[in-house]
C-alpha positions in Angstrom: 16.0 -6.2 83.2 13.0 -5.3 85.4 11.2 -8.4 84.2 13.9 -10.5 85.8 13.5 -8.7 89.1 9.7 -8.6 89.3 7.3 -11.5 88.6 5.6 -11.3 85.2 2.1 -11.2 86.8 3.0 -8.3 89.0 4.3 -6.3 86.0 1.1 -7.1 84.1 -1.1 -6.0 87.0 0.9 -2.7 87.3 0.6 -2.0 83.5 -3.2 -2.8 83.5 -3.8 -0.5 86.5 -1.8 2.3 84.9 -3.9 1.9 81.7 -7.1 1.8 83.7 -6.1 5.0 85.6 -5.2 6.9 82.5 -8.2 5.7 80.5 -10.7 7.8 82.4 -13.1 5.0 83.3 -12.5 5.4 87.0 -14.8 8.3 88.0 -13.7 8.4 91.6 -10.2 9.6 90.9 -9.9 13.4 90.3 -7.4 14.5 87.6 -5.1 17.3 88.5 -5.6 20.6 86.7 -2.6 22.6 85.8 -2.8 26.3 86.8 -0.8 29.2 85.7 1.5 31.0 88.1 -1.1 33.8 88.5 -3.7 31.3 89.8 -5.8 31.4 86.7 -6.8 28.2 85.0 -5.0 27.3 81.8 -6.6 28.6 78.5 -6.1 27.4 75.0 -3.5 29.4 73.2 -4.2 30.6 69.7 -1.8 29.5 67.0 -0.1 32.6 65.5 -1.0 33.4 61.9 2.6 33.3 60.8 2.7 29.6 61.7 -0.4 29.0 59.5 1.2 30.9 56.6 4.5 28.9 57.0 2.5 25.7 57.1 0.6 26.6 53.9 3.9 27.6 52.2 5.6 24.3 53.2 2.7 22.2 51.9 2.7 24.1 48.6 6.4 23.7 48.3 6.0 19.9 49.0 3.5 19.6 46.2 5.6 21.4 43.7 8.7 19.4 44.7 6.7 16.1 44.2 5.5 17.3 40.8 9.1 18.3 39.8 10.5 14.9 40.9 7.8 13.1 38.9 8.6 15.1 35.7 12.3 14.3 36.2 11.5 10.6 36.6 9.7 10.6 33.2 13.1 11.3 31.6 14.4 7.9 32.9 11.3 5.9 32.0 10.5 4.9 28.5 7.4 3.2 27.1 8.1 0.9 24.2 6.4 -1.8 22.1 2.7 -0.8 22.5 0.4 -3.2 20.7 -2.9 -5.1 20.8 -2.7 -8.7 21.9 -6.4 -9.6 21.7 -9.3 -7.6 20.4 -13.0 -8.4 20.6 -16.1 -6.1 20.2 -16.3 -5.7 24.0 -12.6 -5.7 25.2 -9.0 -5.5 24.2 -5.8 -6.7 25.7 -2.9 -4.2 25.3 0.7 -5.1 25.7 3.4 -2.6 26.4 6.9 -2.4 27.9 8.4 0.2 30.3 12.1 0.5 30.5 13.6 1.8 33.8 17.0 3.5 33.1 17.7 4.4 36.7 19.7 2.5 39.4 16.8 2.3 41.8 13.3 0.8 42.1 10.4 2.9 40.9 6.7 2.4 41.6 4.5 4.5 39.3 0.8 4.6 38.3 0.2 4.1 34.6 -3.0 5.0 32.7 -3.8 3.1 29.5 -6.5 4.6 27.2 -8.0 3.3 24.0 -9.5 5.7 21.4 -11.6 5.2 18.3 -11.6 8.6 16.5 -12.4 11.2 19.1 -14.3 8.7 21.4 -12.5 7.1 24.3 -13.5 3.4 24.3 -12.0 2.6 27.7 -9.2 3.1 30.1 -7.5 1.4 33.0 -5.0 2.4 35.7 -2.3 0.0 36.9 0.6 0.3 39.3 3.9 -0.5 37.6 6.7 -1.8 39.8 9.9 -1.2 37.9 13.1 -2.8 38.9 16.4 -0.9 38.3 17.9 -1.1 34.8 15.3 -3.5 33.5 12.5 -3.5 30.9 9.2 -4.8 32.3 6.3 -6.0 30.1 2.6 -5.5 31.0 -0.6 -6.9 29.6 -3.7 -4.9 30.4 -7.3 -5.9 29.7 -9.6 -3.0 29.0 -13.4 -3.4 28.8 -15.0 -1.0 26.3 -17.6 1.5 27.4 -19.6 0.7 24.2 -19.3 -2.3 21.9 -17.3 -1.8 18.7 -19.2 -2.1 15.5 -17.9 -4.0 12.5 -16.6 -0.9 10.7 -15.0 0.7 13.9 -11.4 0.2 14.7 -9.0 1.2 17.5 -7.2 4.3 16.2 -5.0 5.2 19.2 -3.6 3.7 22.3 -2.3 6.0 25.0 0.1 4.9 27.8 1.0 7.7 30.2 2.2 8.0 33.7 -0.3 9.3 36.3 1.1 12.0 38.5 
């Protein structure tokens, strides 16, 4: 509405001058200092300890609520059909499916780990974007920390949600 009344260049000049005035580059203009009614200059007020305690409690409550929501989501997500697509001495491709049983979109981090005996051969974290009421398949390529020998095999594949 004002742009129809004022020319665009005038509005631009006014905005630039306001920015220049507020930016502090003009040293000739003195800024006003607020004073208290008693004539003393304003001092920084200390935040009460009760506010700090309430802030800490609220952050702890938020963390616990997030953890609880993630554990509840695990009830509606199911990992199925874990298998090895390709295996070489230096890497393996793992295929797995995740079924989303909810009526809303879920985005979760998933950690895939490969074990040979007690030794973890490799791991990888991916972000799974799961559409509502669908099963989504994933193929993950994991490079091993050490090469597999001829007599070594993959004993366990772990697919878990990262909270």
